[in-house]
N, C-alpha and C positions, 0 to 999 in steps of 0.2 A: 794598289787595292784600297788603301785608306782614302786616297783622293776620290775614287769612284764612290766609296761608301758615303763620304761627306757630300758629294754631289747629289747622291740619292736623298740624303737627309734634307738637303736644301730645296728639294722639289724637282730636280732634274733627273731624268733616267740615266743610269750608268750605260756605258756603251755595251754593244752586244756581246763582247768577249766576257765581260765581268758579270752580266746578268745571271747566267747559269751558276756561276761560282757563288754569288750572293744567295741565290735560291737554295743551293746545296747546303749552305751554312744553316739555313732554317729548316732543312729537311723537306723541301717541297720542290715542285717543278717551276721552271722559269716563268711560264705564263700565269701562274697563280699570283706572283708578285708584280710582274711586268706584262700586263695583258696586251694582246695584239690589238691594233686599231679595229674599231667596229666595222663589220662588213655588211650589216643590215641597214636597209633604208626603210624605216617604218612607214613613211608616207607612201612610197611606191607599193609596199606590201598591202596596205589598206586599200589603196586605189585599185590594185589588181584583183583583190578578193571581193571587194564590195562595190566597186565602181563609184565610191564616194571619197571625198577628201575630208580631213579632220573637221573643217568648219561645217560641212554638211552633216557629219555624224553628230556634232554638238547640237546643231539646230534640230535634228530628228530626236535627240534625247530630250529636248525641251518640249516636244509635242506630247499630247496626252496618250498617244498610242505608239507602241514600239513594234517594229517589224523584224523579221529574221535577218535582213541585211544589216540593220543597225546592230543587232546582237553579234553578228559575225564580225563586223568591223570593231566592235568593242572587245571581242575575244582576241583579235589580232593585236590591238593596242595593248591589252593586258599582257599578252605573251611577250610583246616587244619590251615593255617596261620590266617584266620579270627577268628577261635575259640580258638586259643592257647594263646591269650593275657593275660588271667588270670593266666596262668601257666608258661609261658616262660618269662625270664627276658627281659625287654623292649629293652635293647640295642641289644641283640641277635635277637629279633624278627624284629626290624627295619632294621637290616643289611640283614637278610634273605629275608624280604619282599621287600626291594629295589632291591636286586639281581633278584628276580623273576619278579618284575615289569619291570626291564630293558629287561629281556628275552621276556616278553609278548609284550612290546612295539615294540621290534624288529620284531615281527610277522606281524606288519602292512606293512612292506616292502616286505613280501612274497606274493606268489600267493594264494589268499584265495577266497573261494566262498562267496556269500553274507551272508549266514547263519554263516559261520566261522568268517567272519569279525565282524558281530554283536556279536558273542560269545567272540571274543578277546576284543572287546570294553567293554563288560560287565565285563569280568575278570580283565581288567586293572583298571576298576573303583573300 
């Protein structure tokens, strides 16, 4: 058990037998400490919902007018970022999150309808 604990402290996940035991020590479930690998593919979700890739979304965000498809793709991206914190390394997630937040905040300078403005405020939150 101590060997597995030391292994965990050094950055390696303990084997599957010891993971529930370690989680029980902290009074939690196994996947709270040792999350399962990510099952979502954000690029495919965005492409399926909006028909656009990330590069096209960013180029549309740089335009002076924002359409519904752009906001839909932005909603999916925000949802993906909000749900990947157990799977993605925190350093990578904060960098990507801040980049998207900057892009969303830039939308406030664009010509938006009241509903779009409300949506942009909600997404930036």
